[in-house]
C-alpha positions as CSV (number, residue, x, y, z in Angstrom):
1,M,3.4,17.6,3.8
2,S,0.5,17.5,1.3
3,P,-2.9,16.5,2.6
4,N,-2.8,13.6,0.1
5,L,0.3,12.1,1.8
6,D,-1.3,12.6,5.2
7,Q,-4.2,10.5,4.0
8,W,-1.9,7.7,3.0
9,R,-0.3,7.8,6.4
10,Y,-3.7,7.6,8.1
11,L,-4.7,4.7,5.8
12,S,-1.5,2.9,6.9
13,F,-2.5,3.5,10.6
14,L,-6.0,2.0,9.9
15,L,-4.4,-1.0,8.2
16,G,-2.3,-1.6,11.3
17,L,-5.4,-1.4,13.5
18,E,-7.2,-3.8,11.2
19,T,-4.4,-6.3,11.4
20,R,-4.4,-6.2,15.2
21,R,-8.2,-6.6,15.2
22,Q,-8.0,-9.6,12.9
23,L,-5.3,-11.3,14.9
24,A,-7.2,-10.7,18.1
25,H,-10.1,-12.6,16.6
26,G,-7.9,-15.4,15.2
27,Q,-8.4,-14.3,11.6
28,Q,-4.9,-15.0,10.3
29,A,-5.8,-15.4,6.7
30,A,-7.5,-12.0,6.7
31,A,-4.6,-10.5,8.6
32,L,-2.2,-11.8,6.0
33,E,-4.2,-10.0,3.2
34,T,-4.1,-6.8,5.2
35,L,-0.3,-7.1,5.5
36,R,-0.1,-7.6,1.7
37,T,-2.2,-4.5,1.3
38,G,0.3,-2.5,3.5
39,F,3.3,-3.6,1.5
40,A,1.4,-2.9,-1.8
41,L,0.6,0.6,-0.5
42,A,4.2,1.3,0.3
43,G,5.3,0.0,-3.1
44,H,2.8,2.3,-4.8
45,L,3.9,5.4,-2.9
46,A,7.5,4.6,-3.6
47,H,6.9,5.4,-7.3
48,G,5.5,8.9,-6.5
49,P,6.9,12.0,-8.1
50,T,9.0,13.2,-5.2
51,S,11.2,11.8,-2.5
52,M,8.6,12.8,0.1
53,Y,6.3,10.2,-1.3
54,G,9.1,7.7,-0.9
55,L,9.7,8.7,2.7
56,V,6.0,8.1,3.4
57,A,6.4,4.7,1.6
58,V,9.3,3.9,4.0
59,A,7.1,4.8,7.0
60,V,4.2,2.7,5.7
61,A,6.4,-0.3,5.0
62,A,8.1,0.0,8.5
63,R,4.7,-0.1,10.2
64,T,3.8,-3.1,8.1
65,C,7.0,-4.8,9.2
66,R,6.0,-4.3,12.8
67,D,2.7,-5.9,12.1
68,V,4.5,-8.8,10.5
69,E,6.4,-9.3,13.8
70,L,3.1,-9.4,15.6
71,F,1.7,-11.9,13.1
72,M,4.8,-14.2,13.6
73,Q,4.1,-14.4,17.4
74,Q,0.5,-15.8,16.9
75,P,0.0,-19.5,17.9
76,G,0.1,-21.6,14.8
77,A,1.1,-18.7,12.5
78,P,2.0,-20.0,9.1
79,S,5.4,-19.1,7.6
80,L,5.7,-15.8,5.8
81,L,9.1,-16.7,4.3
82,A,7.9,-17.0,0.7
83,G,6.0,-13.7,0.8
84,L,9.0,-11.9,2.4
85,E,11.3,-13.3,-0.2
86,A,9.1,-12.0,-3.0
87,I,9.5,-8.4,-1.9
88,P,11.9,-6.6,-4.2
89,R,15.4,-5.8,-2.9
90,P,15.9,-2.9,-2.4
91,F,12.3,-2.4,-1.7
92,I,12.2,1.4,-2.0
93,N,14.8,3.1,-4.2
94,L,14.5,6.9,-4.4
95,E,17.6,7.6,-6.5
96,E,15.7,9.1,-9.4
97,Q,13.5,11.3,-7.2
98,M,16.5,12.6,-5.3
99,K,18.5,13.2,-8.5
100,S,15.6,15.2,-10.1
101,E,15.2,17.3,-6.9
102,G,18.9,17.9,-6.5
103,V,18.9,17.1,-2.7
104,D,22.1,17.9,-0.9
105,E,24.5,15.2,0.3
106,D,23.4,15.2,3.9
107,V,19.7,14.7,2.9
108,H,20.8,12.0,0.4
109,Q,22.7,10.1,3.0
110,R,19.8,10.3,5.5
111,I,17.3,9.0,2.9
112,D,19.8,6.2,2.0
113,L,20.0,5.3,5.7
114,L,16.2,5.2,6.1
115,T,15.7,3.0,3.0
116,G,18.6,0.8,4.0
117,R,17.2,0.4,7.5
118,L,13.9,-0.8,6.0
119,D,15.7,-3.3,3.8
120,R,17.6,-4.5,6.9
121,H,14.2,-4.9,8.7
122,L,12.8,-7.0,5.9
123,A,16.0,-9.1,5.7
124,S,15.9,-9.7,9.5
125,L,12.3,-10.9,9.2
126,R,13.4,-13.4,6.5
127,C,16.1,-14.6,8.9
128,I,13.5,-15.0,11.7
129,E,11.2,-17.0,9.5
130,A,14.1,-19.2,8.4
131,L,14.9,-19.8,12.0
132,R,11.3,-20.7,12.8
133,L,11.2,-23.1,9.8
134,Y,14.5,-24.7,11.0
135,A,13.1,-25.2,14.5
136,A,9.9,-26.7,13.2
137,R,12.0,-29.3,11.4
138,H,14.5,-29.9,14.2
139,D,12.5,-30.8,17.4
140,N,11.7,-27.2,18.2
141,L,15.3,-26.2,18.5
142,F,17.1,-23.2,16.9
143,P,20.4,-23.9,15.1
144,E,23.7,-23.2,16.7
145,T,24.7,-21.0,13.8
146,L,22.9,-19.5,10.8
147,G,25.2,-21.6,8.6
148,Q,23.3,-24.7,9.7
149,I,20.3,-23.5,7.8
150,T,20.8,-24.9,4.3
151,D,17.3,-25.4,2.8
152,V,16.6,-21.6,2.4
153,T,18.8,-18.6,1.6
154,I,19.8,-16.5,4.6
155,P,20.2,-12.8,3.7
156,T,23.1,-10.7,4.7
157,D,22.6,-7.3,6.4
158,P,21.9,-4.8,3.5
159,L,23.5,-2.0,5.5
160,T,26.8,-3.7,6.2
161,G,27.0,-6.4,3.5
162,H,27.9,-8.9,6.3
163,P,25.9,-11.6,7.9
164,F,23.6,-10.8,10.8
165,V,25.1,-11.5,14.3
166,Y,23.5,-14.6,15.6
167,R,23.9,-16.8,18.7
168,R,21.9,-19.4,20.5
169,E,21.7,-19.5,24.3
170,G,19.8,-22.6,25.5
171,D,16.3,-22.3,24.2
172,K,16.7,-18.7,23.1
173,A,18.3,-17.2,20.0
174,F,19.5,-13.7,19.4
175,L,19.7,-11.9,16.0
176,E,21.6,-8.6,16.0
177,A,23.0,-5.9,13.7
178,P,25.0,-2.8,14.8
179,A,24.1,0.8,14.0
180,P,25.7,1.7,10.6
181,P,28.1,4.6,10.2
182,G,26.1,7.8,10.5
183,G,23.3,6.1,12.4
184,N,22.4,6.0,16.1
185,A,21.0,3.5,18.6
186,R,17.7,3.4,16.8
187,D,19.4,2.2,13.7
188,A,20.8,-0.9,15.5
189,L,18.7,-4.1,15.5
190,Q,18.2,-6.8,18.2
191,Y,15.8,-9.6,18.4
192,E,15.5,-12.1,21.3
193,L,13.6,-15.2,20.0
194,S,12.1,-18.0,21.9
195,L,9.7,-20.9,21.0
196,K,6.6,-21.9,22.9
197,R,6.8,-25.4,24.2
198,D,3.8,-27.8,24.1
C-alpha cells in the first residue's frame, strides 16, 4: 500500500479518537461534525484512481459507522436519520476501477461483498434510527414489526434485497441479517437494542 493511503488510514484512526473524546466531554455537535468528516473522507477516497483507494474508503466508512453506533448510545443523542438517508446508495462503487484494472472474478466478488457489507451497515443504522424515532413517539416502546413504522422509509438489506429480520421481545428489539453467499460469520449482522428508562 502506498504511504499516501496509509496516511488516510491514520487520519481515519485520529478522527475516531476525536469522536470518542468529544462524546466523552458531551460535545455532541462537534462529534457530529467529525462523523461528517469521516464519511466525506471515505467518499473522496472512493473516487481515487485504483480499487485500492476504494478499499481504504470502505475501511474509513466502516470505522465511521462504528462511531455512529457509539454516538447513538449517548444520552439525549439527536436523530441521525436525515444525515444517514442523505448518504448515496451505493455509497462506494468501484466498478470503473475494477474494470480498468482487469481484476479477476474472485477479487471482484470479494470487493463487491465488502462494498455491499458497508451498504448493509449503513442501511441497518437507518433502521435503528427509525426504531429510535418510533419509540420516542410511542411511549418509549419499539414496534412489534418494522411494518408499523410508516412515517419514514425502512430500507431493505442491500446484500439480499429482503427486509432485515426484526423482532421485539419485551423491552428489547433485535435487528438481524444473515451472512450472504460467499460470506462468513463476520458478514452477518445482529443488533440487540434497548431503551433507557427514566
